C-alpha positions in Angstrom: -34.7 15.3 9.8 -37.0 16.5 7.0 -36.1 13.5 4.9 -37.3 11.3 7.6 -40.6 13.2 7.9 -41.1 13.0 4.1 -40.5 9.2 3.8 -43.9 7.9 5.1 -46.2 10.1 2.9 -43.8 9.6 0.0 -44.2 5.8 0.2 -48.0 6.3 0.3 -47.9 8.6 -2.7 -49.4 11.4 -0.7 -48.3 14.3 -2.9 -50.3 16.9 -1.0 -48.8 15.9 2.4 -45.2 16.0 1.1 -45.8 19.3 -0.5 -47.2 20.7 2.7 -44.2 19.5 4.7 -41.8 21.0 2.3 -43.6 24.3 2.2 -43.6 24.5 6.0 -39.9 23.6 6.2 -39.0 26.2 3.6 -39.5 28.9 6.2 -36.6 27.7 8.4 -34.2 25.6 6.2 -33.0 25.2 2.7 -34.9 22.7 0.6 -32.3 20.5 -1.1 -32.7 18.4 -4.3 -33.2 15.3 -2.2 -36.3 16.8 -0.6 -37.8 17.7 -4.0 -36.9 14.2 -5.2 -39.0 12.8 -2.4 -41.9 14.8 -3.7 -41.3 13.5 -7.2 -41.2 9.9 -5.9 -44.6 10.5 -4.4 -45.8 11.8 -7.8 -44.5 8.5 -9.4 -46.3 6.4 -6.8 -49.5 8.3 -7.4 -49.0 8.2 -11.3 -49.4 12.0 -11.3 -47.4 13.5 -14.2 -49.0 16.9 -14.0 -47.8 17.2 -10.3 -44.3 16.1 -11.4 -44.1 18.8 -14.0 -45.3 21.4 -11.5 -42.5 20.3 -9.1 -39.9 20.8 -11.8 -41.3 24.3 -12.4 -41.3 25.0 -8.7 -37.7 23.9 -8.3 -36.7 26.4 -11.0 -38.6 29.1 -9.3 -36.9 28.4 -6.0 -33.5 28.2 -7.7 -33.1 24.6 -6.7 -30.8 22.8 -9.2 -32.4 19.6 -10.6 -30.1 16.6 -10.8 -30.2 13.5 -12.9 -32.3 11.8 -10.2 -34.8 14.6 -10.5 -35.2 14.2 -14.2 -35.3 10.4 -14.0 -38.2 10.6 -11.5 -40.1 13.1 -13.7 -39.6 10.7 -16.7 -40.9 7.9 -14.5 -44.0 9.8 -13.5 -44.7 10.8 -17.1 -44.4 7.2 -18.4 -46.4 5.6 -15.6 -49.3 8.0 -16.1 -49.2 7.9 -19.9 -47.8 11.4 -20.2 -47.7 13.1 -23.6 -44.6 12.5 -25.8 -44.2 16.3 -26.2 -43.9 16.7 -22.4 -41.3 13.8 -22.3 -39.3 15.4 -25.1 -39.4 18.9 -23.4 -38.2 17.5 -20.1 -35.2 15.8 -21.8 -34.4 19.0 -23.6 -34.6 21.0 -20.3 -32.1 18.5 -18.8 -29.7 18.9 -21.7 -30.0 22.7 -21.5 -29.2 22.5 -17.8 -26.0 20.5 -18.6 -27.2 17.5 -16.5 -25.6 14.3 -17.9 -27.6 11.2 -18.4 -26.8 8.1 -16.4 -27.9 4.5 -16.8 -31.0 4.9 -14.7 -32.2 7.9 -16.7 -31.5 5.9 -19.9 -33.7 3.1 -18.5 -36.7 5.4 -17.9 -36.1 7.3 -21.2 -36.1 4.0 -23.1 -39.4 3.0 -21.4 -40.9 6.4 -22.4 -39.8 6.0 -26.0 -41.3 2.5 -26.2 -44.3 3.4 -24.2 -44.1 0.2 -22.2 -42.8 -0.9 -18.8 -39.4 -2.5 -19.3 -40.3 -5.2 -16.8 -43.0 -6.4 -19.2 -40.3 -6.7 -21.9 -38.2 -8.7 -19.5 -41.0 -11.2 -18.9 -42.0 -11.5 -22.5 -40.7 -10.2 -25.9 -44.4 -10.1 -27.0 -44.7 -6.9 -25.1 -43.0 -5.2 -28.1 -45.0 -6.8 -30.8 -47.6 -4.0 -30.9 -45.1 -1.1 -30.5 -45.0 1.2 -33.5 -42.0 0.8 -35.8 -40.9 4.4 -35.2 -40.8 3.8 -31.5 -38.7 0.6 -31.9 -36.2 2.5 -34.1 -36.1 5.4 -31.7 -35.3 2.9 -28.9 -32.5 1.3 -30.8 -30.9 4.7 -31.6 -31.2 5.7 -27.9 -29.3 2.6 -26.8 -26.7 3.0 -29.5 -26.2 6.7 -28.4 -25.9 5.7 -24.7 -23.3 3.1 -25.5 -21.4 5.5 -27.7 -21.3 7.9 -24.7 -19.8 5.1 -22.5 -23.0 4.8 -20.4 -23.3 1.4 -18.7 -26.7 -0.1 -19.3 -28.9 -1.5 -16.5 -30.0 -5.1 -16.5 -33.5 -4.0 -17.7 -32.1 -1.9 -20.5 -29.9 -4.8 -21.6 -32.8 -7.1 -21.6 -34.8 -4.6 -23.7 -31.9 -4.3 -26.1 -31.9 -8.1 -26.6 -35.7 -8.1 -27.2 -35.4 -5.3 -29.7 -32.8 -7.3 -31.6 -35.1 -10.3 -31.7 -38.1 -8.1 -32.8 -35.9 -6.5 -35.5 -35.0 -9.8 -37.0 -38.7 -10.9 -37.0 -39.8 -7.6 -38.6 -37.0 -7.9 -41.2 -38.2 -11.3 -42.2 -41.8 -9.9 -42.5 -40.5 -7.0 -44.6 -38.8 -9.3 -47.0 -42.0 -11.3 -47.4 -44.2 -8.2 -47.6 -42.3 -5.2 -49.1 -45.4 -3.0 -48.9 -45.1 -3.1 -45.1 -41.7 -1.5 -45.0 -41.4 1.9 -43.2 -40.5 5.1 -45.1 -36.7 5.7 -45.2 -36.7 9.4 -45.3 -37.0 11.7 -42.2 -40.3 13.4 -41.3 -39.2 16.4 -39.2 -41.4 18.3 -36.8 -40.6 21.6 -35.1 -41.6 21.2 -31.4 -41.7 24.4 -29.3 -39.7 24.4 -26.0 -41.0 25.4 -22.6 -40.5 29.1 -21.6 -37.0 29.7 -20.3 -35.4 26.8 -22.2 -32.1 27.3 -24.0 -33.9 27.4 -27.4 -37.3 28.3 -28.6 -37.8 24.9 -30.4 -36.2 21.6 -31.2 -36.7 19.2 -34.1 -38.0 15.7 -33.9 -37.8 13.0 -36.7 -41.0 10.9 -36.5 -39.4 8.1 -38.5 -36.2 7.5 -36.4 -37.3 9.2 -33.1 -34.2 11.3 -33.1 -34.2 14.9 -31.8 -31.8 17.8 -32.4 -31.5 21.5 -31.8 -30.4 22.5 -35.3 -33.0 23.1 -38.0 -32.7 20.2 -40.5 -32.6 20.6 -44.2 -35.7 19.9 -46.2 -39.4 20.3 -45.2 -40.3 20.7 -41.5 -43.8 20.4 -40.2 -45.1 22.6 -37.4 -45.9 20.9 -34.1 -49.5 19.7 -33.6 -50.6 18.0 -30.4 -51.4 14.8 -32.2 -48.1 14.7 -34.2 -46.2 12.7 -31.7 -47.2 9.2 -30.4 -49.0 9.3 -27.1 
């Protein structure tokens, strides 16, 4: 089967080879999401976020529906290659616009993107979060709270990160009491971020303080998106 042929180059991270095999097979059979996901897994292994984003665009062109595994792999590729926060946000918004529901594995990768660290490092040592910006830490906490509110069961890695975030929060709270000048601003700092062509809306709004995003324009001042506005 095609999946069997794709497995070897996928494991090697040979994106070009997997692409060639899929292109050749497209002339005689329907390319299913599982085949595209093999290509995305190769992108992850190669740490090639640009290729992963191209695959997502190509799937849309072919009319192939992306599933939660697809978006999880794109997130994984973006995080592992240090992808831009704007790209990460846009991918999540595309997923929401497509009506694809998040699951615990997507939440794990999304949390890793928000924190900008590999959750396995957090599992081994809480110190991995010590140099993470406060807005990222807050965004991670909100993400976990929202997932639990939706009834999503957390993976072991996400639960470990949750515990680490609680410990870091207590430590930071103690520092803030001792040094009030180090406290983070309470009010939101909204940024209007343009969506990719074909998305459900032309833009969404990102609060740099909490890390939250929303479709509706918030009240108060809103900054225009600049490539350096979001954390890399």
